[in-house]
N, C-alpha and C positions, 0 to 999 in steps of 0.2 A: 478529559484527555490530558491528564497532567503527568503521567508516567508511562514508560514503555515496559512491556513484559515480553521477553524473548520466548518465541515458540520454537522449541527444539526437539521435543519428544511427542510421541503419540498421546501421552498423558496431558501435555500442554494443549494439544489440539482438542482433546476431549473436554478439557476444562473451558476452553474458549467457546466451543460449540454449546456447552451447557449454559455458560454465562449469558450468551447472546441468543439463546433459544434456537440454536441450529440455523440462525439467520432467517427464521420464518418471519414473514411480513416485514421484510427488510429491503431497502432500496439503496442504490449507490447515490450519494449526495454529490460528491465531487471526487475528482482524480487529479493528482499532481505528479509529474514525472521530472526528475532531475538526472542528467547524465554525468555531470561532473566535468564535461568537456567545456572548454572556453578558449577565447582568443586573448592572448596577452597584449599589453600595451605596445609591444614591438610587432604586433600582428602575427605572431607565431601561434600555432595551434597547440593546445595542451589537452591531452586526453586523460580522463579520469580513470581511476582504478576500479576494479569490479565492485568494491564497497561503496564507491561514489554513485553508482547507478541505483536510484531509489524511486520507488513507486509508492505513493501514499494514496490510500482510498478511504474516504469517509463514508460510513454507512449510517443511515437513519433507520430506526426500527419503531414499530408500533408498540413493542414490549419494553424496550430499553431506550434511553435517549439517543446516544450516538456512540459509535466506536470508530477509531481510526487505526488502520493496519498499515504498517510500513514494510515493504518488501525490498530487500537489498540484493544487488547483483542482477537486477532485471535488465535484460538486453532486448527483449521483444515482448509485446503485449498485443492481444487481439481483442477488441471490444465490439460487440454487436448490439445495436439498439433493439428496443422492443419490437418495432415494426419491420425490422430487416430480416 
């Protein structure tokens, strides 16, 4: 996971799906979310821009080692576990 490749077109999506075997036999290893929001030293609130909202998901696969996807502009996510 040393370089990022932007996914912008259907061709990019198709290449990702082919490279990672359609995410077959793949599981989520970890998720990390950063909003870009923070409280300054003077205790004032600073809100991040849309590009500051980032969701990183690391996937493990039985076919490939790992892949990490970074989604920007994420304002909401819904995650449901296996037994839910």
